[in-house]
C-alpha positions in Angstrom: -41.9 -183.9 194.3 -44.2 -185.6 196.8 -44.2 -182.5 198.9 -45.5 -180.4 196.0 -48.2 -182.8 195.2 -49.3 -183.0 198.8 -49.3 -179.3 199.2 -51.5 -178.9 196.0 -53.9 -181.5 197.2 -54.1 -179.8 200.7 -54.8 -176.4 199.1 -57.4 -177.9 196.8 -59.3 -179.5 199.7 -59.2 -176.4 201.9 -60.7 -173.9 199.4 -64.3 -174.0 198.1 -63.6 -173.0 194.5 -67.3 -173.0 193.4 -68.3 -170.1 195.6 -65.2 -168.0 195.6 -64.7 -167.9 191.8 -68.4 -167.3 191.0 -69.1 -164.4 193.4 -66.3 -162.0 192.7 -66.8 -158.2 192.7 -66.2 -158.1 189.0 -68.9 -160.7 188.3 -71.3 -158.9 190.5 -70.7 -155.7 188.6 -71.2 -157.4 185.2 -74.4 -159.0 186.5 -75.7 -155.6 187.6 -74.9 -154.1 184.1 -76.6 -157.0 182.4 -79.7 -156.6 184.6 -79.9 -152.9 183.9 -79.5 -153.4 180.1 -82.2 -156.0 180.1 -84.5 -153.6 182.0 -83.7 -150.6 179.8 -84.2 -152.4 176.4 -86.6 -155.2 177.1 -88.8 -154.6 180.1 -89.2 -150.8 180.2 -92.4 -149.7 178.4 -91.7 -147.8 175.2 -93.3 -144.3 174.8 -96.4 -144.1 172.7 -95.8 -143.6 169.0 -96.0 -140.1 167.7 -98.3 -139.4 164.7 -96.8 -137.2 162.0 -98.1 -133.6 162.0 -100.9 -133.2 159.5 -100.5 -130.5 156.9 -103.1 -127.7 157.1 -106.0 -128.1 154.9 -106.0 -126.1 151.7 -109.2 -124.6 150.6 -109.9 -124.3 146.9 -110.5 -120.7 146.1 -110.6 -118.1 143.4 -107.5 -115.9 142.8 -107.0 -112.8 140.8 -103.5 -111.8 139.7 -103.4 -109.3 142.5 -104.5 -111.7 145.2 -102.1 -114.4 144.0 -99.1 -112.1 144.1 -98.5 -112.4 147.9 -98.0 -116.2 147.6 -94.4 -116.0 146.5 -92.8 -117.8 149.4 -91.5 -114.7 151.2 -92.1 -114.4 155.0 -92.9 -118.2 155.3 -96.0 -118.0 153.0 -96.7 -120.8 150.7 -95.5 -120.7 147.1 -98.3 -120.7 144.5 -98.2 -120.2 140.7 -100.8 -120.4 138.0 -100.7 -122.4 134.8 -103.6 -121.9 132.3 -106.0 -120.7 134.9 -105.2 -123.3 137.6 -103.3 -122.3 140.7 -100.8 -124.9 142.0 -99.3 -125.0 145.5 -95.6 -125.6 144.7 -94.4 -125.0 148.2 -92.8 -128.5 148.3 -90.6 -127.2 145.4 -89.6 -124.0 147.3 -86.0 -124.5 146.3 -87.0 -124.0 142.7 -90.0 -121.7 142.8 -89.4 -119.8 146.1 -87.1 -116.9 146.9 -83.6 -117.5 145.5 -84.7 -120.4 143.2 -84.3 -120.4 139.4 -88.0 -120.1 138.8 -88.7 -117.5 141.5 -90.1 -115.0 138.9 -93.1 -117.3 138.5 -94.0 -117.4 142.3 -97.3 -115.7 143.0 -97.8 -115.1 139.2 -99.3 -116.6 136.1 -96.4 -118.6 134.7 -98.1 -119.9 131.6 -96.4 -117.7 129.0 -92.9 -118.1 130.5 -93.2 -121.9 130.9 -94.5 -122.2 127.3 -91.7 -120.1 125.8 -89.0 -121.4 128.2 -88.1 -117.9 129.3 -87.7 -116.7 132.9 -87.6 -113.0 131.9 -89.8 -110.5 133.7 -91.4 -109.5 130.4 -93.1 -112.9 130.2 -95.2 -112.0 133.2 -98.4 -110.0 133.1 -97.7 -106.4 134.1 -101.3 -105.2 134.5 -102.6 -107.1 137.5 -106.1 -105.7 137.2 -106.4 -106.3 133.4 -107.6 -109.3 131.5 -105.7 -112.6 131.8 -103.3 -113.6 129.1 -105.2 -115.8 126.5 -102.0 -117.3 125.1 -103.6 -117.0 121.7 -100.4 -116.0 119.9 -98.5 -119.1 121.1 -97.5 -121.7 118.5 -98.2 -125.4 118.6 -94.7 -126.3 119.9 -95.1 -123.7 122.7 -98.5 -125.0 123.7 -97.1 -128.6 123.7 -94.3 -127.4 126.1 -96.9 -125.7 128.3 -99.0 -128.9 128.4 -95.9 -130.8 129.5 -95.3 -128.4 132.3 -99.0 -128.6 133.3 -98.9 -132.4 133.4 -95.7 -132.3 135.6 -97.4 -129.9 138.0 -100.6 -132.1 138.1 -98.4 -135.1 139.1 -96.4 -133.3 141.8 -98.5 -130.5 143.3 -102.0 -129.8 144.5 -104.4 -127.5 142.7 -105.5 -125.0 145.3 -107.6 -122.7 143.2 -108.3 -121.0 139.9 -107.1 -117.8 138.4 -109.6 -115.3 137.0 -109.3 -111.7 135.9 -109.9 -108.9 138.3 -113.6 -108.2 138.7 -114.6 -111.8 137.7 -114.1 -113.3 141.1 -117.6 -112.2 142.2 -119.1 -114.0 139.2 -117.3 -117.2 140.1 -118.6 -117.4 143.7 
């Protein structure tokens, strides 16, 4: 047993363990990976922050039923609809009011009568685009209350981008 102890003591005195175990190829590789990670995440300057794109300005304007009609969401155009003479930009609700949506009949049109009566039928929309606007005079109190509810909802969610006037009255408005 003395031989084993002497041999262990001899080997221990011959090798410099502090330098040989610290600088191994694996430790060098790990140190390089750590240095790169520190540089990549801590020291490298970050790119300047990007500002969100600003939505284009919407100019308040006067529409007639005929000039409102193209704003039905087709071809990438915005989606507008009118309620009691005010034109709302409902483009953010394109899934509802744009092409293929449940309220697509109202896009680019005066939706007042249809919203008041809860009907999406084509006969609720004004057929004569160059005639007078629908006065809604024949609607009952419950229908007018429903229309006011829709109007309040639109005021909360969407921008008013114009007003709807009968054809021939747009010159008087400007």
